[in-house]
Jmol script that loads the backbone (N, CA, C; Angstrom):
load data "model"
ATOM      1  N   MET A   1      50.310 207.539  92.328  1.00  0.00           N
ATOM      2  CA  MET A   1      49.881 206.812  93.650  1.00  0.00           C
ATOM      3  C   MET A   1      49.675 207.944  94.180  1.00  0.00           C
ATOM      4  N   THR A   2      48.476 208.155  95.100  1.00  0.00           N
ATOM      5  CA  THR A   2      48.076 209.331  96.365  1.00  0.00           C
ATOM      6  C   THR A   2      48.617 209.037  97.458  1.00  0.00           C
ATOM      7  N   THR A   3      48.788 209.770  98.646  1.00  0.00           N
ATOM      8  CA  THR A   3      49.163 209.668  99.541  1.00  0.00           C
ATOM      9  C   THR A   3      47.741 210.185 100.427  1.00  0.00           C
ATOM     10  N   ALA A   4      46.989 209.195 101.302  1.00  0.00           N
ATOM     11  CA  ALA A   4      45.843 209.111 102.085  1.00  0.00           C
ATOM     12  C   ALA A   4      46.277 210.055 103.167  1.00  0.00           C
ATOM     13  N   LYS A   5      45.266 211.174 103.418  1.00  0.00           N
ATOM     14  CA  LYS A   5      45.159 212.117 104.627  1.00  0.00           C
ATOM     15  C   LYS A   5      45.395 211.345 105.916  1.00  0.00           C
ATOM     16  N   LYS A   6      45.918 212.010 106.511  1.00  0.00           N
ATOM     17  CA  LYS A   6      46.516 210.892 107.877  1.00  0.00           C
ATOM     18  C   LYS A   6      44.992 211.620 108.522  1.00  0.00           C
ATOM     19  N   ILE A   7      44.425 210.613 109.470  1.00  0.00           N
ATOM     20  CA  ILE A   7      43.314 210.814 110.089  1.00  0.00           C
ATOM     21  C   ILE A   7      43.516 211.778 111.328  1.00  0.00           C
ATOM     22  N   ARG A   8      43.295 213.161 111.983  1.00  0.00           N
ATOM     23  CA  ARG A   8      43.442 213.789 112.719  1.00  0.00           C
ATOM     24  C   ARG A   8      42.934 213.284 114.301  1.00  0.00           C
ATOM     25  N   ILE A   9      43.488 213.147 115.642  1.00  0.00           N
ATOM     26  CA  ILE A   9      43.143 212.644 116.966  1.00  0.00           C
ATOM     27  C   ILE A   9      42.124 214.165 117.320  1.00  0.00           C
ATOM     28  N   GLY A  10      41.894 213.523 118.117  1.00  0.00           N
ATOM     29  CA  GLY A  10      41.475 214.792 119.148  1.00  0.00           C
ATOM     30  C   GLY A  10      41.504 214.286 121.105  1.00  0.00           C
ATOM     31  N   LEU A  11      42.154 214.282 121.464  1.00  0.00           N
ATOM     32  CA  LEU A  11      42.376 212.659 122.807  1.00  0.00           C
ATOM     33  C   LEU A  11      41.945 214.021 123.732  1.00  0.00           C
ATOM     34  N   ALA A  12      40.682 213.669 124.320  1.00  0.00           N
ATOM     35  CA  ALA A  12      39.729 213.876 125.811  1.00  0.00           C
ATOM     36  C   ALA A  12      40.104 213.461 127.040  1.00  0.00           C
ATOM     37  N   GLY A  13      41.272 213.665 127.456  1.00  0.00           N
ATOM     38  CA  GLY A  13      41.822 212.824 128.502  1.00  0.00           C
ATOM     39  C   GLY A  13      42.859 212.694 128.608  1.00  0.00           C
ATOM     40  N   CYS A  14      43.768 213.448 129.089  1.00  0.00           N
ATOM     41  CA  CYS A  14      45.247 212.729 128.843  1.00  0.00           C
ATOM     42  C   CYS A  14      46.177 212.030 129.946  1.00  0.00           C
ATOM     43  N   GLY A  15      45.003 211.309 130.893  1.00  0.00           N
ATOM     44  CA  GLY A  15      45.766 211.031 131.973  1.00  0.00           C
ATOM     45  C   GLY A  15      46.087 209.811 131.257  1.00  0.00           C
ATOM     46  N   GLY A  16      46.339 208.665 132.259  1.00  0.00           N
ATOM     47  CA  GLY A  16      46.976 207.465 132.240  1.00  0.00           C
ATOM     48  C   GLY A  16      45.818 205.974 130.757  1.00  0.00           C
ATOM     49  N   ARG A  17      44.826 206.340 131.194  1.00  0.00           N
ATOM     50  CA  ARG A  17      43.962 206.090 129.918  1.00  0.00           C
ATOM     51  C   ARG A  17      44.423 206.518 128.807  1.00  0.00           C
ATOM     52  N   GLY A  18      43.900 207.538 128.584  1.00  0.00           N
ATOM     53  CA  GLY A  18      44.375 208.194 127.317  1.00  0.00           C
ATOM     54  C   GLY A  18      45.293 208.397 126.236  1.00  0.00           C
ATOM     55  N   ARG A  19      46.733 208.442 127.899  1.00  0.00           N
ATOM     56  CA  ARG A  19      47.731 208.489 127.574  1.00  0.00           C
ATOM     57  C   ARG A  19      48.129 206.731 126.258  1.00  0.00           C
ATOM     58  N   GLY A  20      47.621 205.578 127.248  1.00  0.00           N
ATOM     59  CA  GLY A  20      47.494 204.308 127.257  1.00  0.00           C
ATOM     60  C   GLY A  20      46.597 204.023 125.586  1.00  0.00           C
ATOM     61  N   MET A  21      45.826 204.449 125.571  1.00  0.00           N
ATOM     62  CA  MET A  21      44.879 204.572 124.075  1.00  0.00           C
ATOM     63  C   MET A  21      45.455 205.461 123.213  1.00  0.00           C
ATOM     64  N   LEU A  22      46.655 206.327 123.052  1.00  0.00           N
ATOM     65  CA  LEU A  22      46.878 206.468 122.144  1.00  0.00           C
ATOM     66  C   LEU A  22      48.244 205.889 121.486  1.00  0.00           C
ATOM     67  N   SER A  23      49.172 205.117 122.675  1.00  0.00           N
ATOM     68  CA  SER A  23      49.536 204.649 122.259  1.00  0.00           C
ATOM     69  C   SER A  23      49.390 203.495 121.455  1.00  0.00           C
ATOM     70  N   ILE A  24      48.684 202.699 121.735  1.00  0.00           N
ATOM     71  CA  ILE A  24      47.295 201.516 121.171  1.00  0.00           C
ATOM     72  C   ILE A  24      47.760 201.628 119.140  1.00  0.00           C
ATOM     73  N   MET A  25      46.827 203.492 119.380  1.00  0.00           N
ATOM     74  CA  MET A  25      46.654 203.482 118.299  1.00  0.00           C
ATOM     75  C   MET A  25      47.828 204.097 117.588  1.00  0.00           C
ATOM     76  N   LEU A  26      48.547 205.089 117.787  1.00  0.00           N
ATOM     77  CA  LEU A  26      49.788 205.194 117.333  1.00  0.00           C
ATOM     78  C   LEU A  26      50.848 203.757 117.102  1.00  0.00           C
ATOM     79  N   LYS A  27      51.070 202.929 117.720  1.00  0.00           N
ATOM     80  CA  LYS A  27      51.927 201.823 117.375  1.00  0.00           C
ATOM     81  C   LYS A  27      50.905 201.005 116.580  1.00  0.00           C
ATOM     82  N   GLY A  28      49.703 200.681 116.461  1.00  0.00           N
ATOM     83  CA  GLY A  28      48.972 200.234 115.438  1.00  0.00           C
ATOM     84  C   GLY A  28      48.808 200.948 113.776  1.00  0.00           C
ATOM     85  N   PHE A  29      49.233 202.211 113.960  1.00  0.00           N
ATOM     86  CA  PHE A  29      48.955 202.793 112.887  1.00  0.00           C
ATOM     87  C   PHE A  29      49.360 204.478 113.049  1.00  0.00           C
ATOM     88  N   PRO A  30      51.051 203.811 112.832  1.00  0.00           N
ATOM     89  CA  PRO A  30      50.998 205.393 113.071  1.00  0.00           C
ATOM     90  C   PRO A  30      51.219 206.541 111.931  1.00  0.00           C
ATOM     91  N   GLU A  31      51.690 205.121 110.833  1.00  0.00           N
ATOM     92  CA  GLU A  31      51.181 206.171 109.121  1.00  0.00           C
ATOM     93  C   GLU A  31      49.970 206.578 108.568  1.00  0.00           C
ATOM     94  N   HIS A  32      49.147 206.047 109.121  1.00  0.00           N
ATOM     95  CA  HIS A  32      47.130 206.846 109.596  1.00  0.00           C
ATOM     96  C   HIS A  32      47.124 207.487 110.824  1.00  0.00           C
ATOM     97  N   ILE A  33      47.809 207.736 111.564  1.00  0.00           N
ATOM     98  CA  ILE A  33      47.094 208.923 112.332  1.00  0.00           C
ATOM     99  C   ILE A  33      48.211 209.915 112.997  1.00  0.00           C
ATOM    100  N   VAL A  34      47.771 211.185 113.117  1.00  0.00           N
ATOM    101  CA  VAL A  34      48.578 212.305 114.158  1.00  0.00           C
ATOM    102  C   VAL A  34      47.593 212.885 115.144  1.00  0.00           C
ATOM    103  N   LEU A  35      47.687 212.736 116.005  1.00  0.00           N
ATOM    104  CA  LEU A  35      47.904 213.654 117.142  1.00  0.00           C
ATOM    105  C   LEU A  35      47.273 214.738 117.234  1.00  0.00           C
ATOM    106  N   ALA A  36      46.669 215.200 117.029  1.00  0.00           N
ATOM    107  CA  ALA A  36      46.119 217.054 116.132  1.00  0.00           C
ATOM    108  C   ALA A  36      45.919 217.916 117.983  1.00  0.00           C
ATOM    109  N   ALA A  37      44.919 217.529 118.515  1.00  0.00           N
ATOM    110  CA  ALA A  37      44.456 218.126 119.589  1.00  0.00           C
ATOM    111  C   ALA A  37      44.714 217.070 120.908  1.00  0.00           C
ATOM    112  N   VAL A  38      45.051 217.853 122.008  1.00  0.00           N
ATOM    113  CA  VAL A  38      44.296 216.933 123.035  1.00  0.00           C
ATOM    114  C   VAL A  38      44.076 218.039 124.057  1.00  0.00           C
ATOM    115  N   SER A  39      42.853 217.293 125.098  1.00  0.00           N
ATOM    116  CA  SER A  39      41.898 218.785 126.449  1.00  0.00           C
ATOM    117  C   SER A  39      42.309 218.102 127.303  1.00  0.00           C
ATOM    118  N   ASP A  40      42.770 218.500 128.552  1.00  0.00           N
ATOM    119  CA  ASP A  40      42.536 217.698 129.492  1.00  0.00           C
ATOM    120  C   ASP A  40      42.506 219.198 130.977  1.00  0.00           C
ATOM    121  N   PRO A  41      41.620 218.925 131.797  1.00  0.00           N
ATOM    122  CA  PRO A  41      42.135 220.539 133.130  1.00  0.00           C
ATOM    123  C   PRO A  41      43.596 220.341 133.638  1.00  0.00           C
ATOM    124  N   SER A  42      43.662 219.481 133.189  1.00  0.00           N
ATOM    125  CA  SER A  42      45.260 219.514 134.651  1.00  0.00           C
ATOM    126  C   SER A  42      46.348 220.024 133.609  1.00  0.00           C
ATOM    127  N   VAL A  43      46.382 220.972 134.523  1.00  0.00           N
ATOM    128  CA  VAL A  43      47.829 221.670 133.613  1.00  0.00           C
ATOM    129  C   VAL A  43      48.999 221.271 133.311  1.00  0.00           C
ATOM    130  N   GLU A  44      49.389 219.723 133.808  1.00  0.00           N
ATOM    131  CA  GLU A  44      50.006 219.009 134.458  1.00  0.00           C
ATOM    132  C   GLU A  44      50.112 217.903 133.173  1.00  0.00           C
ATOM    133  N   ALA A  45      48.715 217.428 132.893  1.00  0.00           N
ATOM    134  CA  ALA A  45      49.041 216.345 131.954  1.00  0.00           C
ATOM    135  C   ALA A  45      49.330 216.886 130.680  1.00  0.00           C
ATOM    136  N   SER A  46      48.540 217.953 130.325  1.00  0.00           N
ATOM    137  CA  SER A  46      48.439 219.025 129.350  1.00  0.00           C
ATOM    138  C   SER A  46      49.861 219.004 129.048  1.00  0.00           C
ATOM    139  N   ALA A  47      51.028 219.449 130.037  1.00  0.00           N
ATOM    140  CA  ALA A  47      52.361 219.994 129.947  1.00  0.00           C
ATOM    141  C   ALA A  47      53.145 218.707 129.493  1.00  0.00           C
ATOM    142  N   GLN A  48      52.385 217.895 129.899  1.00  0.00           N
ATOM    143  CA  GLN A  48      53.532 216.283 129.602  1.00  0.00           C
ATOM    144  C   GLN A  48      52.746 215.718 127.524  1.00  0.00           C
ATOM    145  N   ALA A  49      51.702 216.336 127.466  1.00  0.00           N
ATOM    146  CA  ALA A  49      51.350 215.492 125.875  1.00  0.00           C
ATOM    147  C   ALA A  49      51.476 216.875 125.222  1.00  0.00           C
ATOM    148  N   GLN A  50      52.261 218.448 125.077  1.00  0.00           N
ATOM    149  CA  GLN A  50      52.141 218.992 124.558  1.00  0.00           C
ATOM    150  C   GLN A  50      54.230 218.820 124.458  1.00  0.00           C
ATOM    151  N   ALA A  51      55.090 218.221 125.358  1.00  0.00           N
ATOM    152  CA  ALA A  51      56.175 218.070 125.935  1.00  0.00           C
ATOM    153  C   ALA A  51      56.374 216.573 124.662  1.00  0.00           C
ATOM    154  N   GLN A  52      55.423 215.900 124.561  1.00  0.00           N
ATOM    155  CA  GLN A  52      55.494 214.431 123.917  1.00  0.00           C
ATOM    156  C   GLN A  52      55.615 215.028 122.654  1.00  0.00           C
ATOM    157  N   TYR A  53      54.118 215.800 122.104  1.00  0.00           N
ATOM    158  CA  TYR A  53      53.933 215.668 120.726  1.00  0.00           C
ATOM    159  C   TYR A  53      53.623 217.629 120.733  1.00  0.00           C
ATOM    160  N   PRO A  54      54.479 217.754 120.197  1.00  0.00           N
ATOM    161  CA  PRO A  54      54.149 219.531 120.329  1.00  0.00           C
ATOM    162  C   PRO A  54      53.699 220.079 118.940  1.00  0.00           C
ATOM    163  N   GLU A  55      53.051 219.038 118.103  1.00  0.00           N
ATOM    164  CA  GLU A  55      52.253 219.549 117.312  1.00  0.00           C
ATOM    165  C   GLU A  55      51.273 220.122 117.631  1.00  0.00           C
ATOM    166  N   CYS A  56      50.826 219.184 118.378  1.00  0.00           N
ATOM    167  CA  CYS A  56      49.088 219.032 118.340  1.00  0.00           C
ATOM    168  C   CYS A  56      49.139 220.690 119.449  1.00  0.00           C
ATOM    169  N   LYS A  57      47.712 220.699 119.465  1.00  0.00           N
ATOM    170  CA  LYS A  57      47.145 222.230 119.808  1.00  0.00           C
ATOM    171  C   LYS A  57      46.486 221.500 121.377  1.00  0.00           C
ATOM    172  N   ILE A  58      46.587 221.924 122.633  1.00  0.00           N
ATOM    173  CA  ILE A  58      46.157 222.285 123.771  1.00  0.00           C
ATOM    174  C   ILE A  58      45.240 222.700 124.020  1.00  0.00           C
ATOM    175  N   PHE A  59      44.134 222.259 124.925  1.00  0.00           N
ATOM    176  CA  PHE A  59      42.660 222.789 125.196  1.00  0.00           C
ATOM    177  C   PHE A  59      42.808 222.113 126.591  1.00  0.00           C
ATOM    178  N   SER A  60      42.103 223.263 127.471  1.00  0.00           N
ATOM    179  CA  SER A  60      41.472 222.825 129.027  1.00  0.00           C
ATOM    180  C   SER A  60      40.446 222.164 129.114  1.00  0.00           C
ATOM    181  N   ASP A  61      39.199 222.746 127.767  1.00  0.00           N
ATOM    182  CA  ASP A  61      38.104 221.619 127.715  1.00  0.00           C
ATOM    183  C   ASP A  61      37.602 221.243 126.756  1.00  0.00           C
ATOM    184  N   ALA A  62      37.584 219.796 126.443  1.00  0.00           N
ATOM    185  CA  ALA A  62      37.293 219.330 125.859  1.00  0.00           C
ATOM    186  C   ALA A  62      36.316 219.618 124.977  1.00  0.00           C
ATOM    187  N   ASP A  63      34.734 219.970 125.361  1.00  0.00           N
ATOM    188  CA  ASP A  63      33.763 220.951 123.880  1.00  0.00           C
ATOM    189  C   ASP A  63      34.602 221.526 123.316  1.00  0.00           C
ATOM    190  N   VAL A  64      35.683 222.711 123.975  1.00  0.00           N
ATOM    191  CA  VAL A  64      36.063 223.211 123.326  1.00  0.00           C
ATOM    192  C   VAL A  64      37.040 223.049 121.871  1.00  0.00           C
ATOM    193  N   MET A  65      37.788 221.864 122.513  1.00  0.00           N
ATOM    194  CA  MET A  65      38.325 221.363 121.428  1.00  0.00           C
ATOM    195  C   MET A  65      37.873 220.519 120.785  1.00  0.00           C
ATOM    196  N   ILE A  66      36.642 219.601 120.403  1.00  0.00           N
ATOM    197  CA  ILE A  66      35.680 219.013 119.902  1.00  0.00           C
ATOM    198  C   ILE A  66      35.176 220.066 118.762  1.00  0.00           C
ATOM    199  N   ARG A  67      34.386 221.074 119.670  1.00  0.00           N
ATOM    200  CA  ARG A  67      34.367 222.620 118.550  1.00  0.00           C
ATOM    201  C   ARG A  67      34.867 223.191 117.843  1.00  0.00           C
ATOM    202  N   GLU A  68      36.200 223.674 117.964  1.00  0.00           N
ATOM    203  CA  GLU A  68      36.713 224.132 117.829  1.00  0.00           C
ATOM    204  C   GLU A  68      38.629 224.129 116.961  1.00  0.00           C
ATOM    205  N   SER A  69      38.609 222.232 117.031  1.00  0.00           N
ATOM    206  CA  SER A  69      40.005 222.197 116.472  1.00  0.00           C
ATOM    207  C   SER A  69      39.632 221.553 115.366  1.00  0.00           C
ATOM    208  N   ASP A  70      40.524 221.125 114.634  1.00  0.00           N
ATOM    209  CA  ASP A  70      40.748 220.758 113.275  1.00  0.00           C
ATOM    210  C   ASP A  70      40.604 219.246 113.192  1.00  0.00           C
ATOM    211  N   ILE A  71      39.888 218.280 113.762  1.00  0.00           N
ATOM    212  CA  ILE A  71      40.238 217.230 114.414  1.00  0.00           C
ATOM    213  C   ILE A  71      38.913 215.890 113.202  1.00  0.00           C
ATOM    214  N   ASP A  72      39.768 214.677 113.069  1.00  0.00           N
ATOM    215  CA  ASP A  72      38.637 214.210 112.738  1.00  0.00           C
ATOM    216  C   ASP A  72      38.074 213.066 113.352  1.00  0.00           C
ATOM    217  N   VAL A  73      38.459 212.561 114.393  1.00  0.00           N
ATOM    218  CA  VAL A  73      37.652 211.590 115.626  1.00  0.00           C
ATOM    219  C   VAL A  73      38.352 212.001 116.856  1.00  0.00           C
ATOM    220  N   ALA A  74      37.473 212.459 118.245  1.00  0.00           N
ATOM    221  CA  ALA A  74      37.252 212.332 119.034  1.00  0.00           C
ATOM    222  C   ALA A  74      37.432 211.079 120.148  1.00  0.00           C
ATOM    223  N   VAL A  75      38.135 210.962 120.536  1.00  0.00           N
ATOM    224  CA  VAL A  75      38.401 209.826 121.506  1.00  0.00           C
ATOM    225  C   VAL A  75      38.636 209.998 122.810  1.00  0.00           C
ATOM    226  N   ILE A  76      36.939 209.761 123.502  1.00  0.00           N
ATOM    227  CA  ILE A  76      37.241 210.075 124.827  1.00  0.00           C
ATOM    228  C   ILE A  76      37.586 209.493 126.010  1.00  0.00           C
ATOM    229  N   THR A  77      38.158 209.927 126.886  1.00  0.00           N
ATOM    230  CA  THR A  77      38.801 209.480 128.016  1.00  0.00           C
ATOM    231  C   THR A  77      38.894 209.769 129.291  1.00  0.00           C
ATOM    232  N   THR A  78      37.863 210.698 129.075  1.00  0.00           N
ATOM    233  CA  THR A  78      37.707 211.486 130.274  1.00  0.00           C
ATOM    234  C   THR A  78      37.329 210.398 131.117  1.00  0.00           C
ATOM    235  N   PRO A  79      36.750 210.730 132.577  1.00  0.00           N
ATOM    236  CA  PRO A  79      36.334 210.014 134.193  1.00  0.00           C
ATOM    237  C   PRO A  79      34.620 210.479 133.178  1.00  0.00           C
ATOM    238  N   ALA A  80      33.991 208.711 133.680  1.00  0.00           N
ATOM    239  CA  ALA A  80      32.863 208.124 132.244  1.00  0.00           C
ATOM    240  C   ALA A  80      31.825 208.975 133.186  1.00  0.00           C
ATOM    241  N   ASN A  81      31.290 210.270 133.915  1.00  0.00           N
ATOM    242  CA  ASN A  81      30.401 211.104 133.679  1.00  0.00           C
ATOM    243  C   ASN A  81      30.686 212.272 132.778  1.00  0.00           C
ATOM    244  N   ASP A  82      31.696 212.638 132.517  1.00  0.00           N
ATOM    245  CA  ASP A  82      31.780 213.340 131.422  1.00  0.00           C
ATOM    246  C   ASP A  82      31.652 212.964 130.112  1.00  0.00           C
ATOM    247  N   HIS A  83      31.643 211.635 130.049  1.00  0.00           N
ATOM    248  CA  HIS A  83      31.558 210.696 128.444  1.00  0.00           C
ATOM    249  C   HIS A  83      30.811 211.272 127.434  1.00  0.00           C
ATOM    250  N   ALA A  84      29.058 211.415 128.048  1.00  0.00           N
ATOM    251  CA  ALA A  84      28.333 211.525 127.659  1.00  0.00           C
ATOM    252  C   ALA A  84      28.092 212.955 127.119  1.00  0.00           C
ATOM    253  N   ARG A  85      28.413 213.892 127.331  1.00  0.00           N
ATOM    254  CA  ARG A  85      28.314 215.498 127.135  1.00  0.00           C
ATOM    255  C   ARG A  85      29.525 215.310 126.152  1.00  0.00           C
ATOM    256  N   TYR A  86      30.659 214.558 126.367  1.00  0.00           N
ATOM    257  CA  TYR A  86      31.840 214.941 124.892  1.00  0.00           C
ATOM    258  C   TYR A  86      31.122 214.407 124.203  1.00  0.00           C
ATOM    259  N   ALA A  87      30.478 213.206 123.951  1.00  0.00           N
ATOM    260  CA  ALA A  87      30.063 212.562 122.767  1.00  0.00           C
ATOM    261  C   ALA A  87      28.971 213.205 122.342  1.00  0.00           C
ATOM    262  N   VAL A  88      28.033 213.541 122.956  1.00  0.00           N
ATOM    263  CA  VAL A  88      27.072 214.482 122.589  1.00  0.00           C
ATOM    264  C   VAL A  88      27.390 215.400 121.369  1.00  0.00           C
ATOM    265  N   SER A  89      29.014 216.470 121.990  1.00  0.00           N
ATOM    266  CA  SER A  89      29.275 217.706 121.999  1.00  0.00           C
ATOM    267  C   SER A  89      29.904 217.376 119.835  1.00  0.00           C
ATOM    268  N   ALA A  90      30.390 215.786 120.413  1.00  0.00           N
ATOM    269  CA  ALA A  90      31.304 215.322 119.228  1.00  0.00           C
ATOM    270  C   ALA A  90      30.488 215.053 117.848  1.00  0.00           C
ATOM    271  N   LEU A  91      28.937 214.450 118.250  1.00  0.00           N
ATOM    272  CA  LEU A  91      27.731 213.959 117.557  1.00  0.00           C
ATOM    273  C   LEU A  91      27.228 215.232 116.735  1.00  0.00           C
ATOM    274  N   LYS A  92      27.345 216.772 117.516  1.00  0.00           N
ATOM    275  CA  LYS A  92      26.878 218.279 116.927  1.00  0.00           C
ATOM    276  C   LYS A  92      27.751 218.483 115.475  1.00  0.00           C
ATOM    277  N   LYS A  93      29.121 217.565 116.110  1.00  0.00           N
ATOM    278  CA  LYS A  93      29.949 217.926 115.240  1.00  0.00           C
ATOM    279  C   LYS A  93      30.414 217.429 113.843  1.00  0.00           C
ATOM    280  N   LYS A  94      29.261 216.222 113.833  1.00  0.00           N
ATOM    281  CA  LYS A  94      28.919 215.015 112.763  1.00  0.00           C
ATOM    282  C   LYS A  94      29.837 214.371 112.916  1.00  0.00           C
ATOM    283  N   PHE A  95      30.932 213.863 114.065  1.00  0.00           N
ATOM    284  CA  PHE A  95      31.327 213.030 114.312  1.00  0.00           C
ATOM    285  C   PHE A  95      30.281 211.438 114.428  1.00  0.00           C
ATOM    286  N   THR A  96      30.352 210.514 114.161  1.00  0.00           N
ATOM    287  CA  THR A  96      29.644 209.478 114.839  1.00  0.00           C
ATOM    288  C   THR A  96      30.608 208.294 115.449  1.00  0.00           C
ATOM    289  N   PHE A  97      31.253 207.642 115.134  1.00  0.00           N
ATOM    290  CA  PHE A  97      32.347 207.044 116.287  1.00  0.00           C
ATOM    291  C   PHE A  97      33.043 207.971 117.983  1.00  0.00           C
ATOM    292  N   PHE A  98      33.173 207.134 119.016  1.00  0.00           N
ATOM    293  CA  PHE A  98      33.540 207.676 119.958  1.00  0.00           C
ATOM    294  C   PHE A  98      34.102 206.430 120.929  1.00  0.00           C
ATOM    295  N   GLN A  99      35.193 206.925 121.635  1.00  0.00           N
ATOM    296  CA  GLN A  99      35.879 205.577 122.282  1.00  0.00           C
ATOM    297  C   GLN A  99      34.791 205.663 123.621  1.00  0.00           C
ATOM    298  N   ILE A 100      34.174 204.838 124.073  1.00  0.00           N
ATOM    299  CA  ILE A 100      33.342 205.237 125.502  1.00  0.00           C
ATOM    300  C   ILE A 100      33.680 203.617 126.727  1.00  0.00           C
ATOM    301  N   TYR A 101      33.781 204.070 127.590  1.00  0.00           N
ATOM    302  CA  TYR A 101      34.139 202.627 128.288  1.00  0.00           C
ATOM    303  C   TYR A 101      32.772 203.557 129.678  1.00  0.00           C
ATOM    304  N   HIS A 102      32.312 202.134 129.885  1.00  0.00           N
ATOM    305  CA  HIS A 102      32.103 201.297 130.791  1.00  0.00           C
ATOM    306  C   HIS A 102      30.280 202.210 130.862  1.00  0.00           C
ATOM    307  N   VAL A 103      29.353 201.970 131.611  1.00  0.00           N
ATOM    308  CA  VAL A 103      28.144 202.616 131.706  1.00  0.00           C
ATOM    309  C   VAL A 103      26.957 202.674 130.950  1.00  0.00           C
ATOM    310  N   TYR A 104      26.190 201.864 131.090  1.00  0.00           N
ATOM    311  CA  TYR A 104      25.157 201.321 130.163  1.00  0.00           C
ATOM    312  C   TYR A 104      24.840 202.404 129.827  1.00  0.00           C
ATOM    313  N   LEU A 105      24.249 203.408 131.040  1.00  0.00           N
ATOM    314  CA  LEU A 105      23.363 204.970 130.925  1.00  0.00           C
ATOM    315  C   LEU A 105      24.210 205.565 129.715  1.00  0.00           C
ATOM    316  N   ILE A 106      24.962 205.641 129.584  1.00  0.00           N
ATOM    317  CA  ILE A 106      25.870 207.074 128.799  1.00  0.00           C
ATOM    318  C   ILE A 106      25.084 206.513 127.026  1.00  0.00           C
ATOM    319  N   CYS A 107      25.383 205.144 127.059  1.00  0.00           N
ATOM    320  CA  CYS A 107      25.115 204.669 125.969  1.00  0.00           C
ATOM    321  C   CYS A 107      23.733 204.903 125.196  1.00  0.00           C
ATOM    322  N   ARG A 108      22.706 204.879 126.501  1.00  0.00           N
ATOM    323  CA  ARG A 108      21.408 205.198 126.285  1.00  0.00           C
ATOM    324  C   ARG A 108      20.750 206.355 126.231  1.00  0.00           C
ATOM    325  N   LYS A 109      22.035 207.666 126.436  1.00  0.00           N
ATOM    326  CA  LYS A 109      21.180 208.558 126.754  1.00  0.00           C
ATOM    327  C   LYS A 109      22.356 208.938 124.871  1.00  0.00           C
ATOM    328  N   LEU A 110      23.497 208.552 124.657  1.00  0.00           N
ATOM    329  CA  LEU A 110      23.983 208.686 123.202  1.00  0.00           C
ATOM    330  C   LEU A 110      22.499 208.139 122.189  1.00  0.00           C
ATOM    331  N   MET A 111      22.343 207.295 122.406  1.00  0.00           N
ATOM    332  CA  MET A 111      21.331 206.694 121.787  1.00  0.00           C
ATOM    333  C   MET A 111      20.058 207.818 121.965  1.00  0.00           C
ATOM    334  N   ASN A 112      19.537 207.706 122.316  1.00  0.00           N
ATOM    335  CA  ASN A 112      18.453 208.775 122.226  1.00  0.00           C
ATOM    336  C   ASN A 112      18.483 210.612 121.827  1.00  0.00           C
ATOM    337  N   TYR A 113      19.547 210.673 122.219  1.00  0.00           N
ATOM    338  CA  TYR A 113      20.035 211.630 121.388  1.00  0.00           C
ATOM    339  C   TYR A 113      20.459 211.330 119.885  1.00  0.00           C
ATOM    340  N   GLY A 114      21.121 210.655 119.278  1.00  0.00           N
ATOM    341  CA  GLY A 114      20.856 210.302 118.460  1.00  0.00           C
ATOM    342  C   GLY A 114      19.795 209.609 117.652  1.00  0.00           C
ATOM    343  N   LYS A 115      18.689 209.305 118.198  1.00  0.00           N
ATOM    344  CA  LYS A 115      17.140 209.146 117.253  1.00  0.00           C
ATOM    345  C   LYS A 115      17.209 210.744 117.226  1.00  0.00           C
ATOM    346  N   LEU A 116      17.052 211.424 118.217  1.00  0.00           N
ATOM    347  CA  LEU A 116      16.716 212.849 118.314  1.00  0.00           C
ATOM    348  C   LEU A 116      16.967 213.642 116.956  1.00  0.00           C
ATOM    349  N   HIS A 117      18.218 213.559 116.297  1.00  0.00           N
ATOM    350  CA  HIS A 117      18.709 214.094 115.296  1.00  0.00           C
ATOM    351  C   HIS A 117      19.567 213.626 114.498  1.00  0.00           C
ATOM    352  N   LYS A 118      18.476 212.167 114.260  1.00  0.00           N
ATOM    353  CA  LYS A 118      18.945 211.419 113.675  1.00  0.00           C
ATOM    354  C   LYS A 118      20.245 211.110 112.731  1.00  0.00           C
ATOM    355  N   LYS A 119      21.248 210.741 113.879  1.00  0.00           N
ATOM    356  CA  LYS A 119      22.884 210.146 114.339  1.00  0.00           C
ATOM    357  C   LYS A 119      22.448 208.972 114.652  1.00  0.00           C
ATOM    358  N   VAL A 120      23.842 208.036 114.350  1.00  0.00           N
ATOM    359  CA  VAL A 120      24.182 207.387 114.889  1.00  0.00           C
ATOM    360  C   VAL A 120      25.212 206.913 115.568  1.00  0.00           C
ATOM    361  N   PRO A 121      24.893 207.360 116.415  1.00  0.00           N
ATOM    362  CA  PRO A 121      26.507 207.314 117.216  1.00  0.00           C
ATOM    363  C   PRO A 121      26.800 205.193 117.786  1.00  0.00           C
ATOM    364  N   HIS A 122      28.540 205.420 117.938  1.00  0.00           N
ATOM    365  CA  HIS A 122      28.757 204.066 118.452  1.00  0.00           C
ATOM    366  C   HIS A 122      29.626 203.627 119.425  1.00  0.00           C
ATOM    367  N   CYS A 123      28.672 203.011 120.320  1.00  0.00           N
ATOM    368  CA  CYS A 123      28.697 203.016 121.740  1.00  0.00           C
ATOM    369  C   CYS A 123      30.272 201.885 121.867  1.00  0.00           C
ATOM    370  N   ILE A 124      31.505 201.584 122.398  1.00  0.00           N
ATOM    371  CA  ILE A 124      32.242 200.727 122.866  1.00  0.00           C
ATOM    372  C   ILE A 124      32.544 200.730 123.801  1.00  0.00           C
TER     373      ILE A 124
END
end "model"
wireframe off; spacefill off
backbone 0.3
color backbone group
């Protein structure tokens, strides 16, 4: 019997929403996922994440985390006005699933990008 590879999560935004989403994922699927990278412009939020998950890489910019880290999934929990930009970065890395909150216009931007580049984003 082979052991399945754990899904490597990259968390964009380590504030309350990000920590809450991560907590839900880790409680629901602890044997299947690992926090591999986090990004947050707040040094304090990044330090808290590093203290709780010392094995994860810390980034101050979500675009850099998405481009340069070895993650399988980007969980985007940044303020709403940044979602589309980070989701497009994730699409460029060939991700097709994101956690996106609020705002119909963000999903429209993603759908337009997806049509242009023949990729199918999933907006939740």
